[in-house]
C-alpha positions in Angstrom: -9.8 -2.4 -9.6 -13.2 -1.6 -11.7 -16.4 -2.6 -10.6 -17.4 -5.2 -13.4 -13.7 -6.8 -12.0 -15.3 -8.0 -9.1 -16.8 -11.7 -9.4 -16.2 -12.8 -6.1 -16.2 -10.7 -2.2 -15.3 -11.9 0.9 -18.1 -9.9 3.4 -17.3 -9.7 7.4 -20.6 -10.8 8.4 -22.7 -10.4 11.9 -26.6 -10.6 10.4 -27.1 -7.7 12.3 -29.0 -4.6 10.6 -26.0 -3.5 8.0 -24.5 -7.0 7.0 -27.9 -7.8 6.3 -28.8 -5.3 3.9 -25.1 -5.3 2.4 -25.6 -8.9 0.8 -28.8 -7.8 -1.7 -26.9 -4.4 -2.0 -23.6 -5.7 -3.5 -25.8 -8.2 -5.5 -27.6 -4.8 -6.8 -24.5 -2.6 -7.0 -21.6 -4.9 -8.2 -22.9 -7.0 -11.0 -24.3 -9.9 -9.0 -21.2 -10.6 -7.5 -20.7 -13.9 -5.7 -20.8 -13.1 -1.8 -19.0 -15.5 0.7 -20.1 -14.6 3.9 -17.7 -14.9 7.2 -18.5 -14.6 10.6 -15.8 -14.1 13.3 -17.0 -15.9 16.7 -15.4 -13.5 19.5 -18.3 -15.0 21.9 -21.3 -13.5 20.8 -23.1 -16.2 21.9 -26.9 -16.7 20.6 -26.4 -13.7 17.8 -25.2 -16.8 15.5 -28.2 -19.1 15.9 -29.7 -19.3 12.5 -27.1 -17.2 10.6 -26.2 -19.5 8.0 -29.8 -19.6 6.7 -30.6 -16.4 6.5 -27.3 -15.3 5.0 -28.0 -18.1 2.5 -31.6 -16.3 2.2 -30.2 -13.2 1.3 -28.1 -14.1 -1.4 -24.9 -15.3 0.3 -23.2 -18.3 -1.8 -22.0 -19.7 1.5 -21.4 -18.4 5.2 -18.2 -19.4 7.5 -18.6 -19.3 11.1 -14.9 -19.5 12.5 -14.1 -19.8 16.2 -11.8 -17.5 17.3 -12.4 -17.5 20.6 -9.4 -18.9 21.9 -7.1 -16.4 19.5 -9.2 -13.7 20.5 -8.6 -14.7 24.6 -5.2 -15.5 24.5 -3.1 -13.4 21.6 -5.5 -10.3 21.9 -7.2 -9.7 25.2 -4.6 -10.9 28.1 -2.1 -9.1 26.7 -3.9 -5.7 26.8 -5.3 -6.6 30.3 -1.4 -7.5 30.9 -0.4 -3.8 29.7 -3.0 -2.4 31.7 -4.4 -0.5 28.5 -7.7 1.7 28.6 -8.5 3.7 26.6 -10.3 7.0 28.5 -11.4 4.4 30.9 -13.0 2.3 27.7 -11.8 -1.6 28.3 -11.1 -1.9 24.7 -14.1 -4.7 24.1 -14.9 -3.9 20.3 -11.1 -2.4 19.4 -9.2 -5.6 20.0 -11.9 -7.9 18.4 -11.5 -6.3 14.6 -8.4 -7.6 14.1 -8.3 -11.2 14.8 -11.7 -11.1 12.9 -9.8 -9.1 9.7 -7.4 -11.3 10.2 -9.3 -14.5 9.4 -11.1 -12.2 6.3 -7.6 -12.3 5.1 -6.9 -15.7 4.9 -10.4 -16.9 3.4 -10.6 -14.1 0.8 -6.9 -15.7 -0.3 -8.4 -19.2 0.2 -11.2 -18.2 -1.9 -9.8 -16.3 -4.5 -11.9 -13.1 -3.6 -11.7 -9.9 -5.4 -12.1 -7.8 -2.5 -13.3 -7.7 0.7 -16.3 -5.8 2.5 -17.1 -4.9 5.7 -20.1 -2.6 7.2 -18.2 0.0 9.3 -19.7 3.5 9.0 -17.6 6.1 7.6 -18.6 7.9 11.2 -17.1 5.0 13.3 -13.6 3.4 14.3 -14.1 0.2 12.9 -13.5 0.7 9.4 -10.1 1.8 10.4 -9.5 -1.2 12.8 -10.8 -3.6 9.9 -8.9 -2.2 6.8 -5.9 -1.6 8.5 -6.0 -5.3 9.2 -6.4 -5.9 5.9 -3.9 -3.9 4.7 -1.1 -5.7 7.1 -2.2 -9.1 5.7 -3.2 -8.4 2.0 -2.0 -4.9 1.1 -3.2 -5.1 -2.3 -6.6 -6.3 -1.7 -9.2 -4.2 -2.8 -11.8 -2.7 0.3 -15.6 -2.5 -0.2 -16.9 -0.1 2.5 -20.8 0.4 1.2 -21.7 2.8 3.9 -19.1 5.3 2.1 -20.7 4.3 -1.2 -24.8 3.9 -0.9 -27.2 6.6 -0.8 -28.9 5.3 3.1 -28.0 7.9 5.8 -29.2 6.2 8.5 -30.7 3.1 10.5 -34.0 3.8 9.7 -33.4 4.0 6.0 -31.5 1.1 6.5 -34.4 -0.6 8.1 -36.6 0.4 5.0 -34.3 -1.3 3.1 -34.7 -4.4 5.0 -38.5 -4.4 4.6 -38.5 -3.8 1.0 -36.3 -6.4 0.8 -38.2 -9.1 3.0 -34.7 -9.4 5.3 -35.5 -10.3 8.6 -34.6 -8.3 11.3 -34.2 -9.2 15.4 -34.4 -5.5 16.1 -37.3 -2.7 16.0 -37.6 1.1 15.1 -37.6 1.2 19.2 -35.0 -1.2 20.1 -32.6 0.2 17.6 -30.0 1.0 19.7 -26.2 -0.1 17.7 -25.0 -2.8 19.6 -21.7 -4.9 19.3 -21.2 -8.2 21.8 -18.6 -10.5 22.1 -17.7 -12.5 24.9 -15.7 -9.4 26.7 -18.3 -6.8 26.4 -21.3 -5.6 25.0 -21.9 -1.9 23.6 -24.6 0.3 23.3 -25.3 3.6 21.1 -27.8 6.0 19.5 -31.2 6.3 20.5 -31.9 8.1 23.6 -28.3 7.8 24.6 -27.0 10.3 21.5 -28.7 13.4 24.1 -25.7 13.5 26.8 -28.6 14.4 29.2 -30.2 11.5 29.3 -29.1 8.8 32.3 -29.0 5.1 30.7 -31.8 3.5 31.9 -29.9 0.5 33.4 -33.2 -1.1 35.0 -35.4 -0.5 32.0 -36.4 -4.2 30.9 -34.1 -4.3 27.6 -31.2 -2.5 27.8 -28.5 -4.4 29.8 -27.8 -8.0 28.4 -24.5 -9.1 30.6 -25.8 -8.2 34.0 -28.2 -5.8 36.2 -28.3 -2.3 37.4 -26.3 -2.1 40.8 -29.8 -1.2 42.4 -30.8 -4.8 41.5 -28.0 -6.6 42.8 -28.2 -8.9 45.5 -27.7 -7.0 49.2 -24.9 -9.1 50.4 -21.4 -9.3 48.7 -20.2 -11.8 46.7 -15.9 -12.8 47.0 -14.0 -13.9 44.3 -10.2 -15.4 44.5 -8.1 -15.0 41.5 -4.7 -16.7 40.7 -2.5 -15.0 38.2 1.1 -16.4 37.2 3.0 -14.0 35.4 0.3 -11.9 34.9 -2.1 -14.1 33.1 -5.1 -15.4 35.2 -5.0 -19.7 35.8 -7.9 -19.8 38.7 -11.0 -18.6 39.7 -11.9 -19.7 43.1 -9.3 -22.0 43.3 -10.1 -23.7 40.6 -7.8 -24.0 37.8 -9.3 -22.6 34.0 -8.2 -21.2 31.1 -8.3 -17.6 30.5 -11.4 -17.9 28.4 -13.2 -19.6 31.4 -12.5 -17.3 33.9 -13.6 -14.7 31.7 -17.0 -16.6 31.4 -17.2 -17.3 34.8 -16.3 -13.5 35.9 -19.5 -12.1 33.5 -21.4 -14.2 34.9 -20.8 -13.6 39.0 -19.8 -10.0 38.1 -23.0 -9.5 36.3 -25.0 -10.8 39.1 -23.7 -7.7 41.2 -23.7 -4.9 38.6 -20.1 -4.8 37.7 -18.3 -3.2 34.8 -21.0 -0.9 33.9 -19.1 2.4 32.1 -21.0 5.2 30.6 -18.5 7.7 28.4 -18.3 10.1 25.8 -15.5 9.3 24.4 -12.8 10.6 21.5 -13.6 8.8 18.2 -10.6 8.5 16.0 -12.3 10.0 13.5 -12.6 13.1 15.3 -15.9 13.2 16.2 -16.5 12.7 20.4 -19.3 9.9 20.8 -21.2 8.4 23.9 -21.5 4.6 24.5 -22.3 2.9 27.2 -20.4 -0.8 27.8 -21.2 -3.8 29.7 -17.6 -5.1 30.8 -18.4 -7.5 34.0 -15.6 -10.2 33.8 -13.5 -7.8 32.2 -13.8 -5.4 35.1 -12.7 -7.6 37.5 -9.9 -9.1 35.7 -8.2 -5.4 35.5 -8.7 -4.6 38.7 -7.4 -7.8 40.0 -4.3 -7.5 38.3 -3.6 -4.1 38.9 -4.3 -4.9 42.8 -1.5 -7.7 42.2 1.3 -5.6 40.8 0.9 -2.9 43.5 2.6 -5.7 45.2 5.1 -6.6 43.1 6.0 -4.3 40.5 8.9 -1.7 41.8 7.9 2.0 41.6 10.4 2.7 37.9 8.5 -0.1 36.3 5.3 0.2 37.6 5.2 4.0 36.4 7.1 3.6 33.4 4.2 1.0 32.5 1.4 3.5 33.7 2.9 5.6 31.1 3.1 3.3 27.9 -0.1 1.8 28.6 -1.6 5.0 27.0 0.2 4.5 24.1 -0.3 1.1 24.0 -4.2 1.5 24.2 -4.0 4.3 21.7 -2.7 1.8 19.2 -5.2 -0.4 20.0 -8.1 1.2 19.5 -6.8 3.4 16.3 -6.5 -0.3 14.5 -2.8 -0.5 15.0 -2.9 -3.5 16.2 -0.2 -5.2 13.9 2.2 -2.2 14.3 5.8 -2.9 15.3 5.2 -0.4 17.8 2.3 -2.7 19.5 4.6 -5.5 19.3 7.6 -3.6 21.0 5.0 -2.9 23.6 4.3 -6.3 24.5 7.8 -7.2 24.7 8.2 -4.7 27.4 4.6 -5.6 28.8 6.0 -9.5 28.9 9.2 -8.3 31.0 7.4 -6.6 33.7 5.0 -9.6 34.4 7.8 -12.0 35.4 7.2 -11.5 38.8 3.0 -10.7 38.8 2.3 -14.2 40.1 -0.1 -14.7 43.1 -3.8 -14.5 44.4 -6.0 -11.8 44.9 -9.4 -11.6 46.6 -12.1 -9.1 45.2 -15.3 -8.4 47.1 -18.5 -7.4 44.6 -21.1 -5.4 45.9 -23.5 -3.2 43.9 -21.4 -2.5 41.3 -18.6 -1.8 43.3 -15.3 -3.9 43.5 -13.4 -3.8 46.9 -9.9 -5.3 47.9 -10.1 -7.4 50.3 -6.5 -10.0 49.9 -3.6 -9.9 48.3 -1.0 -12.4 48.5 2.5 -13.4 46.8 6.1 -14.8 46.9 7.1 -12.1 45.1 5.5 -9.1 46.8 8.1 -6.2 47.7 5.8 -5.1 50.2 7.1 -5.5 53.7 4.8 -5.7 56.5 7.9 -5.3 58.7 9.5 -2.3 56.8 6.7 -0.4 56.9 5.0 -1.2 59.8 4.0 2.1 62.3 5.0 0.1 65.1 8.5 -0.9 66.1 10.7 -2.2 64.2 14.5 -3.4 64.0 15.0 -3.3 60.6 14.7 0.6 59.2 16.8 3.1 60.6 14.9 6.5 60.8 17.3 8.6 61.3 18.8 7.8 57.9 16.2 9.5 56.6 17.7 13.1 57.5 20.9 12.6 55.1 18.3 11.5 52.2 16.2 14.5 52.3 19.5 16.7 52.9 20.8 15.3 49.3 17.3 14.6 47.9 16.9 18.3 48.2 19.9 19.6 47.3 18.8 20.9 44.5 15.5 23.0 45.7 18.2 24.4 48.4 20.7 26.0 46.1 17.5 27.1 44.1 16.3 29.0 46.9 19.8 30.7 48.0 20.8 31.5 44.2 17.5 33.4 44.0 18.0 35.0 47.3 21.3 36.3 46.4 19.9 37.9 42.9 17.3 39.5 44.6 19.7 41.4 46.9 
């Protein structure tokens, strides 16, 4: 499609630095096209305040603010937690937020009769892939505009220059210009002093952490939480029935207060480079920890080991923007099958950034104190182990005998 044929576009709009300047840039470079801004509410909180006024003042014809929080939690976060999927320790906070936002973008683009979908992802990042693969899934013939791959702007400093020249208000300054992404699951920080791998994150400095505190500043007394799961899904916190979304919000609070869920990682981006990020995922860290703890009680060895192996594949698919792929759907079907007996209660002690196991109970427990005891028991015949070892060690024994024979 030629530039002159683009009359209306739908923009993934956050109100941050990138998307704030994209609206006037589109008007300047795409024949004063109509810009419909869409903000997917995935739990970014006060970042949504004043968004409509800002979008309209900078040239958008309208703004959709879509509440995607329930869909985000139930259809993206919980399936990933049940899979135990982490990408190089990263709990995928930005990765699985993009497909749910892109899905709604496509729905609105079709409804509005848009000629193109626009996003503010850089040409260095992973998010461009995540957005665009989702668009290709839902709107395979839709044109995609990615200004970072077209314009002459080369840095966030130049973006600020552009914003100032066009009188676009910003919530950041040049000194606090971290690249951030926030939702109900996490907050990421990149850029500035973090780009130097030799710099320690300034966790104790006011203004860096937003979802919690440094472990150093956490209380000197531990906090206990109990979580109930049914078929792998969290259903209650401290004995109170809640939705998964409510549990995440509550765990974010208690986890943040205790310095839980900080991750400083140099990760391998999909586009080939390494990048350093600092992530805050207080509630998510507790959920992953508790869910895994319960699985150690309820999953058999073969299933647990195969699930652990496939969780790497699952995480790669999510990280690489392939949520809407047949393989991810197939893996989720496998995961759901493994969760049939992942039901029970877990108790965790939180203390200065640490999560300490404090008890686990399940009616489906495969762990038996009677079998595992080092004391006297009447259910396990230790003499049986000799025959087991003879059979299990038979290949080793035969290999050794053949080797000795050939040496002679």
